[in-house]
C-alpha positions in Angstrom: 138.6 114.4 100.8 138.1 118.0 99.6 137.4 119.4 96.5 140.8 121.8 96.2 142.7 118.3 96.7 140.4 115.9 95.2 140.3 117.6 91.5 144.3 117.2 90.8 144.6 114.1 91.8 141.5 113.4 89.2 143.6 115.0 86.5 146.7 112.8 87.4 144.6 109.6 87.3 142.8 111.1 83.8 146.6 111.8 82.7 147.9 107.8 83.7 144.5 106.1 82.4 145.3 108.1 78.8 148.8 106.8 79.0 147.8 103.6 79.8 145.7 102.9 77.2 147.8 104.5 74.7 150.5 102.0 75.5 148.6 99.4 75.6 147.3 100.0 71.8 149.7 100.9 70.0 152.6 98.7 71.6 151.3 95.6 73.1 147.7 94.7 71.4 149.3 95.0 67.8 151.3 92.6 68.6 149.2 89.8 69.7 146.0 90.1 67.8 144.8 88.7 65.3 147.6 86.2 65.6 147.6 84.8 69.1 144.2 86.3 70.6 144.2 84.1 73.7 147.6 85.3 74.4 146.6 89.2 73.6 143.2 88.8 75.5 144.8 89.9 79.0 146.1 92.7 77.0 143.1 93.9 75.3 140.7 93.9 78.4 143.5 96.1 80.2 143.1 98.4 76.7 139.4 98.4 77.2 139.8 99.0 80.6 141.9 101.9 80.8 139.8 103.1 77.8 136.6 103.3 79.6 138.4 104.9 83.2 139.5 107.2 80.3 135.7 108.2 79.6 134.9 108.2 83.4 137.3 110.4 84.6 136.5 112.5 81.9 132.1 112.4 83.3 133.7 113.2 86.9 135.6 116.1 85.6 132.6 117.9 83.7 131.8 120.7 85.6 128.3 120.0 86.2 125.0 121.9 87.8 124.4 122.2 91.4 121.4 120.6 92.4 119.4 117.8 94.3 119.0 115.6 91.3 120.8 112.3 90.4 121.6 111.9 86.5 119.6 109.2 84.8 122.1 106.4 83.8 120.7 105.7 80.8 124.0 106.6 79.0 125.5 103.9 81.2 123.2 101.6 80.1 123.3 102.4 76.6 126.5 101.7 76.6 126.9 98.3 78.2 124.3 97.6 75.9 126.3 98.1 73.2 129.5 96.8 74.5 127.7 93.5 74.8 126.3 93.5 71.5 129.3 94.5 69.8 131.1 91.6 71.6 128.6 88.8 70.5 128.8 90.4 67.0 131.7 89.7 66.5 131.6 86.0 68.6 128.7 85.4 66.0 131.2 86.3 63.2 134.1 84.3 63.9 130.7 81.6 64.2 130.0 81.9 60.7 133.5 81.7 59.4 134.3 85.3 59.3 137.2 85.4 61.6 139.0 88.7 62.2 142.8 87.9 60.3 140.7 86.4 57.3 137.5 89.0 57.3 138.7 91.6 59.7 136.9 94.8 57.7 133.4 92.9 59.2 134.7 93.1 62.0 135.4 96.9 62.3 131.1 98.0 63.1 131.6 95.6 66.0 134.7 96.7 67.3 134.0 100.1 67.1 130.6 99.4 68.8 133.5 97.9 71.9 134.7 101.2 72.3 131.6 103.5 71.7 130.3 101.3 74.5 132.9 102.1 76.6 132.7 105.5 76.3 129.7 105.7 77.1 129.1 103.1 80.5 132.7 105.3 81.1 131.1 108.4 81.1 127.5 107.8 82.0 129.1 105.9 85.6 131.6 109.5 86.1 128.6 112.0 85.6 126.9 109.5 88.4 129.9 109.9 89.9 130.3 113.5 90.5 126.6 113.8 91.2 126.7 111.4 93.8 130.2 113.4 95.8 128.3 116.5 95.4 125.3 115.5 97.2 127.4 114.1 99.7 129.5 117.3 100.0 
């Protein structure tokens, strides 16, 4: 696919991902969390995927310098690590009796870590994909 045709498609897909992120986080997740966590979990995962996709598309859209080297995957690695650590931290807090419903303030750092991790991972994968596509072209 040529670069001229792929750019509008990439922007349109990014806008769809932003709309899905806003819709899921504003409408569906508040219906189920924190009360019915198991029923809200699919919506939470869809919200996380769409949020990570937004940063993936931002990483792809960023104008880059043309060179033949691959960018490192440090942002994606750190993002995945922060995401997993935040999920484990939230689980540990819940296991210790500090549930989301009872002590939501203790889960805020873990929730922020999840979204920072998703953003870094999406951005890292997006920049890597853009570089691969530029080298292949």
